[in-house]
LUMDRENDREN-106568 format. One line per 4 residues: number of its first residue (from 1); their letters; for each residue z, y, x of N, C-alpha, C. Coordinates in Angstrom, 2 decimals. Layout:
N
NUM) a) Z/Y/X/Z/Y/X/Z/Y/X; ...
END
This chain:
275
1) mtes) 32.79/-16.20/-31.42/31.60/-15.05/-30.36/30.97/-16.19/-29.32; 29.72/-15.74/-29.36/28.78/-17.06/-28.53/29.29/-16.96/-27.04; 28.45/-18.38/-26.56/29.22/-18.56/-25.84/28.61/-17.51/-24.07; 27.71/-16.92/-24.73/27.17/-16.02/-23.87/28.04/-14.96/-23.36
5) dqlv) 28.26/-14.58/-25.15/29.12/-13.42/-25.18/30.77/-13.86/-24.52; 30.69/-15.01/-24.17/32.35/-14.82/-23.62/32.16/-15.32/-22.27; 31.21/-15.78/-21.67/30.50/-15.68/-20.35/30.97/-14.07/-19.24; 29.82/-13.07/-20.86/29.74/-12.06/-20.19/30.98/-10.82/-19.91
9) hdpk) 32.05/-11.27/-20.98/33.21/-10.80/-21.08/34.48/-11.08/-20.31; 34.02/-12.64/-19.77/35.08/-13.70/-18.99/35.57/-12.37/-17.25; 36.68/-12.29/-17.10/36.61/-11.14/-16.05/36.44/-11.76/-15.12; 36.34/-13.01/-14.94/36.63/-14.61/-14.03/35.61/-15.01/-13.56
13) ggmp) 34.11/-14.99/-14.75/32.92/-15.00/-15.03/32.16/-15.38/-13.28; 32.42/-14.65/-12.35/31.84/-15.00/-10.91/30.25/-14.54/-10.81; 29.69/-15.69/-10.48/28.11/-15.04/-10.72/27.62/-15.42/-11.90; 27.48/-16.41/-12.33/27.24/-16.77/-13.61/26.97/-15.75/-14.66
17) rlle) 28.80/-15.10/-14.55/28.25/-13.88/-15.71/27.67/-12.77/-14.85; 27.53/-12.00/-13.22/26.76/-11.43/-13.37/25.07/-11.44/-13.64; 24.09/-12.89/-12.97/23.23/-13.18/-13.77/23.26/-13.20/-15.40; 24.32/-13.68/-16.29/23.62/-13.93/-17.57/24.17/-11.92/-18.02
21) imrr) 24.62/-11.19/-17.41/24.34/-9.65/-17.78/23.03/-9.07/-16.89; 22.36/-9.54/-16.37/21.35/-9.30/-16.10/19.92/-9.36/-17.07; 20.71/-11.45/-17.46/19.84/-11.50/-18.28/19.35/-11.07/-19.95; 21.17/-10.57/-20.24/20.82/-9.58/-21.06/19.90/-8.08/-21.05
25) lrdp) 20.11/-7.72/-20.22/20.17/-6.31/-19.89/18.39/-6.38/-20.17; 17.74/-7.02/-19.35/16.30/-7.74/-19.53/16.29/-8.46/-20.80; 16.79/-8.81/-21.50/15.65/-8.94/-22.88/15.43/-8.26/-23.58; 14.10/-9.21/-24.31/12.92/-7.29/-24.92/13.14/-7.56/-26.02
29) ksgc) 14.25/-7.60/-26.86/14.76/-7.15/-28.20/16.28/-6.49/-28.65; 17.08/-7.27/-27.65/18.48/-6.77/-28.01/19.07/-6.40/-26.40; 18.33/-6.14/-25.56/18.24/-5.68/-23.60/18.33/-3.95/-23.96; 18.65/-3.84/-22.67/18.81/-1.73/-22.65/17.29/-1.47/-22.30
33) pwdi) 16.45/-0.66/-22.98/15.74/-0.28/-22.74/14.91/0.30/-21.07; 16.25/0.71/-20.89/15.88/0.85/-19.32/15.16/0.22/-18.38; 16.57/-0.65/-18.33/16.24/-1.47/-18.20/14.82/-2.96/-17.92; 14.96/-2.69/-19.28/13.65/-3.79/-19.68/12.27/-2.87/-19.29
37) eqdf) 12.33/-1.49/-19.03/11.13/-1.44/-18.47/10.53/-0.87/-17.08; 12.24/-1.75/-16.10/11.65/-1.51/-14.53/10.68/-2.26/-14.10; 10.30/-2.78/-13.29/9.58/-3.84/-12.69/9.92/-2.84/-10.83; 9.79/-4.57/-10.20/9.63/-4.36/-8.68/9.78/-2.98/-8.05
41) stia) 8.16/-2.48/-8.21/8.11/-0.84/-7.91/9.36/0.53/-8.28; 9.48/-0.01/-8.95/10.59/1.21/-9.63/12.48/0.74/-9.29; 12.61/-0.59/-9.11/13.53/-0.40/-8.14/13.67/-1.08/-7.20; 12.74/-0.71/-6.13/13.30/-1.56/-5.01/13.34/0.09/-3.73
45) pyti) 13.25/1.89/-4.33/13.93/2.77/-4.21/15.65/2.36/-4.20; 15.67/2.10/-5.07/17.35/1.96/-5.62/18.00/0.83/-5.03; 16.92/-0.51/-4.47/17.93/-1.61/-3.33/17.98/-0.96/-2.27; 16.96/0.49/-1.69/17.46/0.49/-0.82/18.21/1.18/-0.17
49) eeay) 18.85/2.14/-0.97/19.81/3.24/-1.66/21.08/2.76/-1.31; 21.60/1.87/-1.51/22.31/0.45/-2.17/22.35/0.06/-0.68; 21.56/-0.52/-0.03/22.08/-0.55/1.58/22.56/0.33/1.95; 21.87/0.89/2.31/22.40/2.77/2.92/23.99/2.65/2.39
53) evad) 23.75/2.69/1.09/25.02/3.01/0.30/26.73/1.84/1.29; 26.10/0.96/1.35/27.22/-0.07/2.56/27.01/-0.44/3.76; 26.54/0.47/4.14/26.16/1.06/5.64/26.92/2.35/5.44; 27.09/3.57/5.18/27.29/4.12/5.01/29.57/4.32/5.01
57) aier) 29.48/3.18/4.03/30.79/2.42/3.95/31.66/1.91/4.98; 30.60/0.95/5.40/30.82/0.89/6.97/31.07/1.73/7.62; 30.32/2.52/7.97/30.70/3.43/9.10/31.72/4.65/9.04; 32.12/5.04/7.98/33.26/5.90/7.16/35.03/4.98/7.30
61) kawg) 34.25/3.70/7.56/35.49/2.78/7.41/35.83/2.65/5.66; 34.97/2.41/5.18/36.26/3.41/4.13/35.59/1.73/3.18; 36.82/0.94/3.13/37.23/-0.41/2.70/37.70/-0.85/1.79; 38.25/0.84/0.66/38.30/0.08/-0.82/37.07/0.51/-1.37
65) elkg) 36.08/1.29/-1.24/34.74/1.63/-1.33/33.81/0.01/-1.35; 34.09/-0.46/0.01/33.01/-1.55/-0.13/32.66/-2.62/-1.19; 33.59/-3.30/-1.55/33.66/-3.84/-2.57/32.49/-3.63/-3.79; 32.72/-2.74/-4.07/31.79/-1.55/-5.25/30.69/-1.54/-4.34
69) elgd) 30.39/-1.16/-3.43/29.16/-1.15/-2.58/28.12/-2.23/-2.28; 29.07/-3.27/-1.82/28.24/-4.66/-1.91/27.89/-5.40/-3.27; 28.94/-4.96/-4.33/28.65/-5.29/-5.75/27.03/-4.48/-5.95; 26.62/-3.19/-5.63/26.06/-2.54/-6.10/24.19/-3.10/-5.43
73) llfq) 24.97/-4.09/-4.27/23.66/-4.35/-3.84/23.56/-5.59/-3.81; 23.98/-6.38/-4.57/24.18/-7.79/-4.94/23.28/-7.84/-6.03; 23.57/-6.84/-7.00/23.11/-6.60/-8.71/21.33/-6.28/-7.92; 21.53/-5.78/-7.32/19.89/-5.22/-7.03/18.83/-6.51/-6.63
77) svfh) 19.20/-7.25/-5.82/19.08/-8.52/-5.45/19.04/-9.58/-7.32; 20.08/-9.73/-8.02/20.06/-10.50/-9.33/19.24/-9.57/-9.50; 18.79/-8.34/-9.67/17.44/-7.53/-10.45/16.32/-7.71/-10.22; 16.32/-7.99/-9.14/14.18/-8.44/-8.34/14.59/-10.01/-8.65
81) aqma) 15.77/-10.75/-8.71/15.50/-12.37/-9.14/14.73/-12.57/-10.84; 15.77/-11.80/-11.42/15.57/-11.62/-12.63/13.86/-11.37/-13.16; 13.52/-10.57/-12.66/12.25/-9.87/-13.03/11.03/-10.79/-12.09; 11.53/-11.77/-10.90/11.25/-12.72/-10.78/10.87/-13.86/-11.90
85) eeag) 11.98/-13.76/-12.60/11.98/-15.63/-12.86/11.40/-15.18/-14.06; 11.02/-13.94/-15.02/10.18/-13.87/-16.37/8.89/-14.14/-15.66; 8.28/-13.37/-14.35/7.16/-13.81/-14.25/6.47/-14.74/-13.97; 7.77/-15.95/-13.77/7.18/-17.37/-13.21/7.10/-17.53/-12.07
89) lfsf) 8.09/-16.64/-11.44/7.63/-16.53/-9.46/8.57/-17.68/-8.69; 9.98/-17.20/-8.82/11.21/-17.73/-8.54/12.53/-16.82/-9.63; 13.59/-17.83/-8.77/14.73/-17.72/-9.60/15.65/-17.51/-8.78; 16.90/-17.16/-9.07/18.42/-17.07/-8.04/18.50/-17.31/-7.77
93) deva) 18.04/-18.85/-8.23/19.11/-20.15/-7.13/17.86/-20.63/-6.23; 16.59/-19.79/-6.66/16.10/-20.91/-5.92/15.81/-19.55/-4.31; 16.63/-17.97/-4.25/16.43/-17.19/-3.24/18.02/-17.72/-2.44; 18.29/-18.16/-3.41/20.22/-18.61/-2.59/20.10/-19.69/-1.56
97) dgms) 18.76/-20.69/-2.59/17.88/-21.89/-1.54/17.83/-20.99/-0.66; 16.52/-20.89/-1.34/15.74/-20.84/0.52/16.98/-19.48/1.82; 16.96/-19.18/1.05/18.37/-18.44/2.63/19.19/-19.45/3.34; 19.99/-20.66/2.43/21.12/-21.57/2.69/20.07/-22.08/3.92
101) dkmv) 18.48/-23.07/2.81/18.20/-23.73/4.01/17.05/-22.72/5.84; 16.85/-21.41/5.63/16.38/-21.04/6.32/17.88/-20.83/7.85; 19.15/-20.40/7.14/20.25/-20.27/8.28/20.30/-21.31/8.86; 21.10/-22.51/7.58/20.97/-23.73/8.47/19.94/-24.22/9.70
105) arhp) 18.46/-24.20/9.49/17.44/-24.26/10.01/17.72/-23.34/11.46; 18.05/-22.18/11.02/18.21/-20.67/12.46/19.20/-21.43/13.18; 19.89/-22.56/12.95/21.58/-21.99/13.78/21.97/-23.97/13.71; 20.67/-24.65/14.37/21.36/-25.88/14.85/22.36/-26.07/15.31
109) hvfg) 22.72/-25.75/16.35/23.67/-25.41/17.08/25.29/-25.32/16.41; 25.24/-25.71/14.77/26.49/-25.49/13.99/26.20/-26.34/12.39; 24.98/-26.23/12.26/24.79/-27.44/11.45/24.48/-28.68/11.88; 22.97/-28.52/13.31/22.88/-30.13/13.51/23.16/-30.64/14.92
113) denr) 22.17/-31.12/16.01/23.01/-31.91/16.84/22.81/-31.44/18.14; 21.94/-29.53/18.11/22.49/-29.04/19.30/23.26/-28.41/19.70; 23.37/-28.43/21.26/25.07/-28.19/21.93/25.13/-26.48/21.63; 26.34/-26.35/21.13/26.71/-24.97/20.61/27.11/-24.46/22.24
117) dksa) 27.44/-24.94/22.70/28.18/-24.16/23.98/27.31/-23.88/25.26; 26.26/-22.64/24.49/25.64/-21.61/25.09/26.10/-20.14/24.75; 25.92/-19.56/25.54/25.78/-17.86/25.94/25.34/-17.06/24.60; 25.67/-16.00/24.19/25.13/-15.59/23.11/23.66/-14.97/22.82
121) eqqt) 22.93/-14.81/24.88/21.74/-14.46/25.06/20.88/-15.25/24.84; 21.70/-16.53/25.21/20.67/-17.80/24.87/20.55/-18.26/23.18; 21.41/-17.82/22.18/21.40/-18.33/20.90/20.53/-17.49/20.59; 20.44/-15.55/20.78/18.67/-15.06/20.70/17.77/-15.25/21.04
125) rdwe) 17.88/-16.07/22.02/16.51/-16.25/22.70/15.85/-17.91/21.72; 16.93/-18.44/21.39/16.20/-19.40/20.71/16.05/-19.21/18.92; 17.38/-17.96/18.66/16.53/-18.05/17.23/15.14/-16.77/16.92; 14.44/-16.23/18.59/13.39/-15.64/18.31/12.30/-16.99/18.13
129) tika) 12.58/-18.40/19.23/11.63/-19.01/18.72/11.36/-19.54/17.73; 12.75/-19.63/17.31/12.68/-20.11/15.69/11.81/-19.55/14.71; 12.55/-18.35/14.78/11.55/-17.01/14.07/9.50/-17.52/14.61; 9.52/-17.07/15.34/7.89/-17.35/16.04/7.62/-17.82/15.79
133) aera) 8.14/-19.41/15.08/7.49/-20.95/14.21/7.48/-20.72/13.01; 8.19/-19.81/12.23/8.02/-19.46/10.90/7.46/-18.88/10.65; 7.34/-17.48/11.61/5.97/-16.47/11.85/4.59/-17.24/11.69; 4.42/-17.96/13.07/3.26/-19.15/13.21/2.32/-20.22/11.35
137) akae) 3.47/-21.26/11.30/4.02/-21.71/9.67/3.48/-20.35/8.31; 3.13/-19.68/8.79/2.90/-18.01/7.62/1.96/-17.65/8.07; 1.11/-18.10/9.04/-0.28/-17.49/9.32/-0.42/-16.00/9.84; 1.17/-15.92/10.41/1.22/-15.33/10.94/0.74/-14.68/12.72
141) tgvl) 0.06/-14.94/12.97/0.18/-15.46/14.70/-0.54/-14.09/15.47; -0.72/-12.66/14.75/-0.55/-11.66/15.61/1.21/-11.25/15.84; 1.35/-10.51/17.70/2.63/-10.41/17.74/3.09/-9.47/16.90; 2.60/-8.55/15.97/3.13/-7.65/15.31/2.68/-8.39/14.20
145) dgva) 2.55/-9.25/13.69/3.26/-9.65/12.00/4.34/-9.66/11.93; 4.98/-9.57/10.87/5.64/-10.01/9.96/6.70/-8.86/9.98; 6.63/-7.52/10.68/7.65/-6.67/11.04/6.68/-5.10/9.92; 8.60/-5.78/9.15/8.34/-5.11/7.62/7.62/-3.68/7.65
149) iglp) 6.86/-3.79/6.96/6.02/-1.61/6.57/7.37/-0.63/6.01; 8.24/-1.49/4.93/8.97/-0.58/4.56/10.09/-0.33/5.52; 10.70/-1.12/6.80/12.02/-0.69/7.34/11.69/1.05/7.68; 12.67/2.01/7.45/13.23/2.82/8.42/11.82/3.21/9.62
153) allr) 11.57/4.54/9.93/10.31/4.40/11.07/11.35/4.95/12.72; 12.82/4.33/12.65/12.99/4.45/13.78/13.17/2.27/14.16; 14.12/2.17/13.05/14.58/0.36/13.19/13.12/-0.04/13.26; 11.52/0.64/12.53/10.32/0.38/12.75/9.85/-0.47/13.87
157) avkl) 9.89/1.10/14.63/9.52/1.32/15.71/10.37/0.58/17.11; 11.32/0.62/17.20/12.22/-0.70/17.86/12.26/-2.45/17.52; 11.34/-2.43/16.71/11.35/-3.76/16.16/9.94/-3.89/17.07; 8.72/-3.00/16.41/7.47/-3.32/17.22/7.76/-3.56/18.71
161) qkra) 8.42/-2.29/19.14/7.95/-2.35/20.95/8.84/-3.81/21.29; 10.06/-4.18/20.45/10.34/-5.73/20.67/10.04/-6.36/21.37; 8.52/-6.39/20.06/8.15/-7.79/19.22/6.71/-7.70/20.69; 6.18/-6.66/21.22/5.08/-6.03/21.94/6.09/-6.71/23.80
165) arvg) 7.31/-6.25/23.72/7.45/-6.37/24.56/7.86/-8.13/25.61; 8.35/-8.54/24.57/8.08/-10.54/24.57/6.62/-10.64/25.32; 5.81/-10.13/25.15/4.66/-10.74/25.65/3.99/-9.70/27.02; 5.67/-9.00/27.64/5.51/-8.28/28.39/4.27/-6.68/28.32
169) fdwp) 4.35/-5.67/27.07/3.88/-5.06/27.56/4.85/-4.09/26.73; 5.38/-3.48/28.11/7.00/-3.25/27.89/7.10/-2.59/29.78; 7.59/-0.99/29.52/8.31/-0.56/30.71/9.34/-1.26/31.25; 9.23/-1.42/32.73/10.72/-2.50/33.45/11.32/-1.96/33.61
173) dtvq) 11.50/-0.44/33.49/13.10/0.12/33.38/12.72/1.82/33.02; 14.34/2.20/32.48/14.27/3.71/32.14/13.60/4.66/32.52; 13.20/4.94/33.74/12.65/5.49/34.40/11.29/6.46/34.11; 10.73/4.71/33.83/9.02/4.97/33.09/9.37/5.33/32.06
177) vldk) 10.07/5.51/31.21/10.45/6.02/29.54/10.60/7.16/29.59; 11.92/8.12/30.93/11.73/9.08/30.89/10.88/10.27/31.13; 9.72/9.22/32.16/8.92/10.28/32.44/7.79/10.50/31.32; 7.95/9.49/30.39/7.38/8.77/29.11/6.97/10.07/28.23
181) iqee) 8.88/10.05/27.83/9.57/11.03/27.08/8.53/12.73/27.95; 8.87/12.94/29.11/8.61/14.36/29.60/6.96/14.68/29.41; 6.40/14.34/29.44/4.53/14.42/28.99/4.65/14.14/27.83; 5.24/13.51/26.54/5.19/13.62/25.29/5.14/15.65/25.05
185) arel) 6.54/15.37/25.63/7.41/16.29/25.21/6.50/18.09/25.84; 5.91/17.87/26.42/4.72/19.13/26.86/4.13/18.66/26.57; 3.19/17.32/26.32/1.78/17.67/24.94/2.15/18.02/23.52; 3.86/18.44/23.17/4.17/18.50/22.04/4.03/20.31/21.63
189) vear) 4.60/20.29/23.32/4.62/22.33/23.85/3.08/22.83/23.25; 2.17/22.40/24.28/0.63/22.82/24.11/-0.03/22.98/22.73; 0.57/21.16/21.87/0.12/20.93/21.08/0.61/22.63/19.40; 1.50/22.35/19.95/1.73/22.95/18.36/1.41/24.66/18.05
193) drlt) 0.89/25.11/20.05/0.03/26.95/20.36/-1.31/26.60/20.12; -2.32/25.57/20.27/-3.52/24.46/19.32/-3.75/24.07/19.03; -2.87/23.26/18.51/-3.89/22.50/17.29/-3.11/22.52/15.94; -3.83/21.65/15.03/-3.28/21.57/14.10/-1.79/20.95/13.48
197) qeev) -2.03/21.34/12.19/-0.83/20.89/12.10/-0.46/19.17/11.97; -1.45/18.67/11.35/-2.24/17.17/11.52/-2.51/17.04/12.96; -2.35/17.52/13.89/-1.87/17.29/15.29/-0.85/16.88/16.16; -0.09/17.75/15.88/1.08/18.46/16.22/2.17/17.20/15.23
201) reem) 1.56/17.31/14.45/2.90/15.83/13.53/2.42/14.19/14.69; 1.08/14.34/14.63/0.86/12.81/15.82/1.72/12.79/17.15; 1.59/14.28/17.89/2.58/14.43/19.19/3.73/14.59/18.78; 4.35/14.71/17.49/5.75/14.18/17.51/6.48/12.76/17.52
205) gdll) 5.20/12.54/16.37/5.36/10.95/16.22/5.69/10.05/17.61; 4.41/10.50/18.36/4.82/9.57/19.95/6.22/10.08/20.76; 6.22/10.99/20.54/8.03/11.88/21.05/8.55/10.82/20.75; 8.90/10.75/19.07/9.70/9.86/18.41/9.75/8.46/18.76
209) fvma) 8.79/7.94/19.13/8.46/6.75/18.99/8.79/6.41/20.78; 8.25/7.32/21.79/8.94/6.94/22.69/10.59/7.14/23.01; 10.96/8.65/22.56/12.20/8.23/22.39/13.76/6.78/21.20; 12.90/6.39/20.73/13.21/5.11/20.13/13.52/3.81/21.40
213) nlar) 11.80/3.95/22.04/11.94/3.23/22.99/12.75/2.76/24.19; 13.04/4.38/24.49/14.41/4.68/25.66/15.02/4.46/25.10; 16.08/4.38/23.39/17.37/3.83/22.58/16.97/1.88/22.81; 15.56/1.82/23.29/15.80/-0.03/23.47/16.33/-0.39/24.69
217) hldv) 15.60/0.51/25.61/16.31/0.11/26.86/17.49/0.29/27.33; 18.14/1.42/26.32/19.81/1.59/26.90/21.02/0.90/25.50; 20.05/-0.16/25.26/20.59/-0.64/24.08/21.75/0.01/23.35; 20.96/0.90/22.71/21.01/1.47/22.00/20.55/1.41/20.76
221) epee) 21.21/1.05/19.11/20.43/1.20/17.79/20.02/2.73/17.89; 18.95/3.37/17.80/18.53/4.60/17.51/18.99/4.96/16.08; 18.98/4.18/15.03/19.03/4.39/13.44/20.81/4.76/13.48; 21.77/4.17/13.92/22.96/4.15/14.52/23.76/5.22/15.45
225) alrh) 22.44/5.30/16.26/22.99/6.83/16.99/22.55/8.28/16.46; 21.45/8.13/15.83/21.55/8.95/14.69/22.50/9.90/14.01; 22.89/8.27/12.87/23.77/8.25/11.67/25.11/9.16/12.03; 25.63/8.39/13.57/26.33/9.60/14.39/26.22/10.42/14.41
229) cnak) 25.30/11.08/14.89/24.83/12.42/15.62/24.96/12.87/14.22; 24.37/12.96/12.96/24.54/13.10/11.36/25.87/13.71/11.62; 26.59/12.93/11.63/27.45/13.07/10.96/28.69/14.06/11.54; 28.58/13.82/13.20/28.98/15.15/13.83/28.42/16.51/14.02
233) ferr) 27.52/16.41/13.39/26.67/18.21/12.98/27.30/18.30/11.75; 27.24/17.54/10.76/28.12/17.59/9.56/29.55/17.98/9.83; 30.24/17.33/10.33/31.84/17.55/10.43/31.72/18.80/11.19; 31.08/18.75/11.98/31.52/20.83/13.21/31.08/21.60/11.75
237) fkgi) 29.85/21.15/10.82/30.03/22.61/10.72/29.91/23.25/9.50; 30.87/21.90/8.50/31.88/22.22/8.25/32.88/22.64/8.19; 33.73/22.33/10.27/34.13/23.63/10.56/34.12/24.55/10.87; 32.73/24.88/10.89/32.25/26.52/11.08/32.17/27.16/9.36
241) eerl) 32.12/26.74/8.60/32.91/26.63/7.25/33.77/27.22/6.98; 35.08/26.07/7.38/36.20/26.62/7.08/36.65/27.84/7.97; 36.11/27.98/8.97/36.88/29.18/9.74/36.58/30.24/9.38; 34.97/30.01/8.70/34.71/31.46/8.36/35.48/31.62/7.06
245) aaqg) 35.52/30.63/6.21/36.15/31.16/4.55/37.65/32.03/5.31; 38.26/31.27/5.90/39.53/31.45/6.81/39.34/33.28/6.84; 38.73/33.63/6.92/38.09/35.28/6.96/37.38/36.09/5.63; 37.22/34.97/5.26/37.17/35.58/3.67/35.39/35.38/3.43
249) rrpe) 34.38/35.28/4.52/32.93/35.26/4.70/32.38/33.59/4.73; 31.41/34.32/4.43/29.97/32.73/3.97/29.40/32.48/5.55; 28.66/31.43/5.89/27.64/31.49/7.03/27.17/32.59/6.75; 25.93/32.75/5.56/25.39/33.25/5.58/25.58/35.15/6.12
253) eatl) 26.79/35.21/6.03/27.40/36.30/6.52/27.70/36.63/7.48; 27.48/35.84/8.05/28.00/35.65/9.81/26.62/35.32/10.77; 26.44/35.47/11.88/25.65/35.63/12.77/25.16/34.56/13.65; 24.20/34.65/14.07/24.24/33.03/14.71/25.23/33.15/15.89
257) demd) 24.96/34.14/16.84/26.13/34.34/17.46/27.87/34.07/17.72; 28.49/34.40/15.99/29.14/34.09/16.04/29.37/32.77/15.48; 28.43/32.01/14.69/28.36/30.86/14.74/28.23/30.08/15.56; 27.95/30.54/16.68/27.26/29.45/17.59/28.35/29.48/18.35
261) alwd) 29.84/30.32/18.28/30.88/30.87/18.92/32.29/30.16/18.31; 32.11/29.88/17.00/32.74/28.65/16.18/32.37/27.27/16.50; 31.36/27.05/16.26/31.02/25.39/16.98/31.26/25.29/18.52; 31.48/26.15/19.21/31.98/25.71/20.34/33.54/25.67/19.79
265) avka) 33.91/26.17/19.39/35.49/26.43/19.18/35.35/24.82/18.99; 35.04/24.03/17.18/34.91/23.12/16.65/35.18/21.75/17.57; 34.12/22.61/18.47/34.04/21.30/19.53/34.75/21.20/20.88; 35.43/21.89/21.29/36.35/21.92/21.96/37.60/21.79/21.48
269) eeka) 38.34/21.44/20.14/38.98/21.75/19.55/38.88/19.82/19.12; 37.65/18.83/18.94/37.66/17.78/18.61/37.81/17.30/19.46; 37.53/17.81/21.52/37.44/17.06/22.40/39.56/16.84/22.53; 39.70/18.08/22.70/41.49/18.40/22.51/41.90/16.98/22.18
273) qkt) 41.69/17.08/20.85/42.43/16.02/20.33/42.16/14.28/20.70; 40.62/14.06/21.27/40.43/12.73/21.79/41.80/12.18/22.87; 41.99/13.68/23.84/42.38/13.58/25.15/43.78/13.10/24.92
END
């Protein structure tokens, strides 16, 4: 057995084992045809998916699943790093070193001489100052430069708004934001009756953008809030299905009024369980 084979089959091989497995999978002569055919753009969707599956496991408090989901996400980084090394761009070690350098530089109160005795708010301001300097070093001089295009839309909206708020482009409190939401909602209703579908989409986007701004003013992460709402809707609708199944029926065999009544029953039961 070769040294490579020994490492691949070593159950305690750790990170070197994973890197060797990835190298072997991408070997042009003996690797896996599917893995060999992939590139950054084809793997990127899987990377995003795996990140969401990590978040999902945490959301469900599925701690038994989290280790596997983190491994899947780690493998995505290894996959990208292997392709980068093949292209002569960088290695996995350089990725790790770059991240380490960044964390050390961004935490002078932990790894340097700065005083650690400061509030979380002050540390956040310091963090943003350091990040601004890093963006300037990359010639990202615009206020909104460097906000990744590939972020989920709600998350990116909040990040854009936070950047603009740093230079004073922001409403002072939630009153103005709520007024703007009402304005955008009225425009959307009007758009539905007289505008093209593309214009309706634009008005809908305006409303969602302001909703994201309201979430920011309320110190709520809109992605997280919507995930919780999705989970609640899924849980309650399953409750409707279960109650209809007990009657020998399916949702498509029930009226909207019947399902509304069952929804209210499920909702009331959930509230009673919390008291």
